[in-house]
Steps between C-alpha positions, in 0.01 A plus 500: 500500500801743444344843480626779271718674758697191545544428127679835466727443790868427489448204747582142373211282402548294823475807708185621311347152551589517875336836538192371314487206758558735791205721430278284285206286581728230625617724785485211753816338353803479731825656396647159431199419285546823299886434461429145375255630250737754345800261517727682774595441850299647790813698577501654157130612541593633848788700331284626220256638765768714652580675167332837459400442134331164590315658798389795281368259231326297772324802639403625140360156408309481834360852420400408146315185616322703772403776261374241242285336771360828613418599134316176461321538828384850411380389153305206663347745754394745233336232284318358810372850581352538157360142473124514538511134623717589793274556809505851651612365833810349334564822330482678832759254648724561209484874534555468870811290457635741247447791718627341816817393323564862390451645844159644403296295736576400856357232715285651773350354803208657683500495871219580737588607851236505766568715801325486835539866576372627823533865409235686309565673176448839669743418784756388256470820306546697823798281611691571178384863468313448187194721464 
């Protein structure tokens, strides 16, 4: 699944494949399994990960995958919101998730407090000099 930003990189094919495995759908692979798949030792993979150009390509690849997933999610949400077959309650949930994830909606909890006050409102106003 090597994406465009890795194709144009100066890294070796083995390094590109390792990055792809590190950030791809098979993210549950161990370092040894990744090294075995690309045909290097685990120590070589470890050494690559210390190199700035490898780390930078790893970060860029992860960002590309994240951006691609986000674009797909937004397209799906937009289609669902326009689809007359999608229930309004589902559309409200979709809108709520979107707004919450973008900091536009906060979870709120309502609390009711009962007080057994022995002071009248008039006495409280006098006590706190409120007229």
